[in-house]
C-alpha positions in Angstrom: -4.5 -14.4 5.1 -5.5 -13.1 1.2 -9.2 -11.5 1.3 -12.1 -14.3 -0.7 -12.1 -11.1 -3.7 -9.8 -8.6 -5.0 -9.8 -5.2 -2.7 -10.2 -2.6 -5.5 -8.5 0.8 -4.0 -10.0 4.2 -6.6 -7.3 6.9 -6.9 -8.5 10.3 -6.8 -6.7 14.2 -7.6 -5.2 16.1 -10.0 -2.1 15.7 -12.0 1.2 16.7 -10.1 -0.3 16.0 -6.7 2.1 13.4 -6.4 -0.6 10.3 -6.5 2.3 7.3 -7.9 4.6 8.6 -5.1 2.3 8.2 -2.3 0.5 4.8 -3.8 3.9 3.6 -4.1 5.0 4.0 0.0 1.4 3.1 0.4 1.9 -0.5 -1.4 5.4 -0.5 0.5 4.5 0.3 4.0 0.7 -1.6 3.9 1.2 -4.8 1.8 2.4 -8.6 3.0 5.1 -10.1 0.6 2.3 -12.3 -0.4 -0.5 -9.7 -1.3 -0.2 -9.1 -5.2 -0.9 -5.1 -6.3 -1.4 -4.6 -9.4 -1.9 -0.6 -10.4 -4.2 0.7 -13.0 -3.0 3.4 -14.7 -5.1 5.5 -16.8 -3.0 5.4 -21.0 -3.2 9.4 -20.8 -0.7 9.2 -17.9 2.8 10.5 -18.8 5.9 8.4 -17.6 7.7 8.6 -14.2 10.5 7.5 -12.6 8.0 6.5 -9.0 6.6 3.8 -11.8 9.6 1.2 -11.2 7.9 1.3 -7.5 4.9 0.4 -7.9 5.0 -3.1 -9.5 2.9 -4.2 -12.3 1.0 -1.6 -14.0 -1.5 -1.8 -16.3 -3.6 0.8 -18.6 -7.1 1.2 -18.4 -8.5 3.1 -21.3 -10.8 5.8 -20.7 -13.4 5.5 -24.4 -15.4 7.9 -25.8 -18.9 8.2 -26.0 -21.2 6.7 -29.0 -22.4 9.3 -31.7 -24.3 12.3 -30.5 -27.5 11.4 -30.2 -27.8 7.8 -29.1 -29.6 7.2 -26.7 -28.6 5.4 -23.5 -30.6 3.3 -21.2 -28.5 3.7 -17.6 -30.0 3.6 -13.8 -33.6 2.6 -15.9 -34.0 6.3 -17.8 -33.6 6.5 -21.1 -30.9 9.3 -21.3 -30.2 12.0 -24.0 -26.6 12.2 -23.2 -23.9 9.5 -23.8 -21.4 8.1 -21.2 -18.1 7.3 -21.5 -16.9 4.1 -20.1 -13.8 2.2 -18.7 -12.1 -0.4 -20.0 -9.6 -2.5 -18.1 -8.7 -5.9 -17.3 -8.8 -7.2 -14.0 -5.3 -8.7 -13.6 -5.8 -12.5 -12.2 -4.2 -13.4 -8.5 -4.3 -10.2 -8.4 -5.0 -9.2 -4.0 -5.0 -5.5 -4.2 -6.5 -3.6 -7.3 -5.3 0.4 -7.2 -6.7 1.8 -9.9 -5.3 5.9 -10.8 -7.7 8.4 -12.0 -6.7 10.4 -14.7 -5.5 13.8 -13.0 -6.6 16.2 -16.8 -10.4 14.8 -16.4 -14.1 15.5 -14.6 -13.3 13.0 -11.7 -17.3 12.7 -11.3 -17.3 11.2 -15.2 -14.8 8.9 -13.9 -16.2 8.2 -11.1 -19.6 7.4 -12.6 -18.5 5.4 -14.9 -15.9 3.4 -12.8 -19.2 2.2 -10.5 -20.3 0.7 -13.6 -17.4 -1.2 -14.2 -17.6 -2.4 -11.1 -20.5 -3.6 -10.8 -19.6 -6.5 -13.8 -16.1 -7.6 -10.9 -16.3 -10.0 -8.2 -14.0 -7.6 -6.3 -14.6 -5.4 -3.2 -14.9 -1.8 -3.6 -11.6 -0.7 -0.4 -11.3 2.6 -0.4 -11.8 6.1 -2.5 -8.9 7.8 -2.1 -8.3 11.6 -3.1 -5.0 13.0 -2.2 -5.0 16.9 -2.5 -2.4 19.2 -3.7 -2.4 21.4 -1.2 -0.9 24.2 -3.0 -2.1 23.7 -6.6 -5.9 24.1 -3.8 -4.4 26.9 -1.9 -3.0 29.5 -4.9 -6.7 28.1 -7.2 -9.4 29.1 -4.7 -12.4 28.2 -7.4 -10.8 24.6 -6.8 -11.9 24.1 -3.7 -15.2 23.4 -5.5 -13.4 20.6 -7.6 -11.8 18.9 -5.0 -15.7 19.1 -2.8 -16.2 16.7 -5.6 -13.6 14.3 -5.4 -14.1 14.4 -0.7 -17.9 14.0 -1.5 -16.8 10.5 -2.7 -13.7 9.4 -0.6 -13.2 7.6 2.5 -9.9 8.8 3.4 -8.0 12.5 1.9 -4.1 12.9 1.8 -2.9 15.9 2.4 0.1 16.2 -0.1 2.4 18.6 -1.4 1.8 21.1 2.1 5.6 22.6 1.5 4.8 26.8 1.3 0.3 26.1 2.1 -0.3 28.5 5.6 -1.1 26.3 8.1 -4.4 28.5 8.4 -5.2 27.3 5.2 -5.1 23.4 6.3 -6.6 23.8 9.1 -9.6 25.7 7.4 -9.6 22.9 4.6 -9.9 20.3 7.1 -12.7 22.2 8.9 -14.9 22.7 6.0 -15.6 19.2 5.9 -15.5 18.4 9.7 -17.6 21.1 10.3 -20.6 19.0 7.3 -19.4 15.7 9.7 -17.9 13.8 6.9 -16.6 10.6 8.1 -13.8 10.4 5.6 -10.5 10.8 7.3 -7.5 13.4 6.5 -3.9 12.6 6.9 -0.9 14.4 6.3 1.8 13.2 3.7 4.9 14.3 4.9 7.9 13.3 2.0 5.4 11.4 0.1 4.9 9.1 3.0 1.8 8.7 5.2 2.2 8.3 8.4 -0.1 4.5 8.7 -0.6 3.4 5.7 -2.5 0.3 7.2 -4.6 2.6 8.4 -5.1 3.6 4.6 -5.6 0.2 3.1 -8.2 -1.0 5.8 -11.2 -1.2 3.9 -14.4 0.3 6.2 -16.7 2.6 3.8 -16.1 6.4 5.5 -17.7 8.2 3.1 -20.6 10.3 2.8 -21.6 9.6 -0.9 -24.0 6.1 -0.9 -23.3 6.0 -4.4 -21.1 2.1 -3.9 -23.8 1.2 -1.3 -25.2 -2.3 -2.1 -28.4 -1.2 -1.3 -30.4 1.7 -3.1 -32.1 4.5 -1.1 -35.3 5.9 -2.6 -37.4 8.7 -2.3 -41.6 7.8 -1.7 -43.7 9.6 -3.5 -47.8 9.9 -3.4 -50.0 10.2 -6.6 -49.6 14.4 -6.0 -46.0 13.9 -6.4 -45.7 14.9 -2.4 -42.7 12.9 -0.9 -44.0 10.1 1.7 -42.2 9.7 5.2 -41.3 5.9 5.2 -42.8 6.1 8.6 -45.9 7.1 7.7 -46.4 4.5 4.8 -48.4 2.1 7.1 -50.5 4.7 7.9 -51.6 5.5 3.7 -54.7 4.2 1.9 -53.5 1.2 0.5 -55.3 2.6 -2.9 -52.7 5.7 -3.2 -49.8 4.9 -5.6 -46.5 5.2 -4.2 -43.8 5.4 -6.8 -40.6 4.5 -5.3 -37.5 6.4 -7.2 -33.8 5.8 -6.5 -32.1 8.6 -4.7 -29.6 10.1 -7.2 -26.1 11.3 -6.5 -26.0 15.3 -6.2 -23.1 15.4 -8.6 -24.9 12.7 -11.2 -27.8 14.3 -11.4 -28.4 16.3 -14.6 -30.2 18.7 -16.3 -33.0 18.3 -19.1 -30.3 19.4 -21.7 -27.4 16.7 -20.6 -25.5 18.7 -18.0 -24.4 18.2 -14.5 -26.6 20.0 -11.9 -23.5 20.8 -10.3 -20.9 21.1 -12.3 -17.0 22.1 -11.0 -14.2 23.4 -12.9 -12.0 22.0 -15.6 -9.0 20.6 -13.9 -7.5 20.5 -17.6 -7.3 24.6 -17.0 -5.6 24.6 -13.9 -0.8 24.3 -14.1 -0.1 20.1 -13.1 2.6 18.4 -13.6 3.0 14.1 -13.1 0.1 12.2 -11.5 
């Protein structure tokens, strides 16, 4: 049965992680013959033989922000930092859309822009999938902070490029998130294939981040700026002024100058290959 709305899958990961290879396997093994998948690929990604296995591919563009100094209205606030945007058309008739991020750009910037793009669509976000280049992460410990950001937003984490990687490193890497009770699923990829493509495609939110939730969480503060517990809200004097502020994701939060409070390494400075 076709979904009422197209299902969108956001694919995260560094260039050289084999995302297209894994995606080709998921499409081949997880979709029905009547499904019509479309892959949205960044115009900045290089060509690859795996392309022919992905079916219909359409480009998406990473649009540079406005000129410095222009004020951008976003989330109800007037921000001094300009925001880049995503330009992409939702192909008519598509049942499953796979949006592959640019593996050389900041994933948080792309996720923030993707959320804005997604808001204007009549579609459902099914899963955020992170493909981990285990060799790259093992050889560059600084990149753990980069993967922390990706996995923070992810429902599914696929451990790819495991050849030569120590089993202890793989165990420790997964334990890093399991010990913090991350709800996302970790799956091993072998020779570019996943064990259960249908599980990867099942639209069920398993991410720790709430940025894609339909309902927004708020922090309540009184006139003195003290946080008010919702359970105690009925006990507050009715003349007390209560302010409700949307909870901002820790990776989206910015300092007064515009830089993010939680910064991550620049993935473009690390060795990589095809997507």
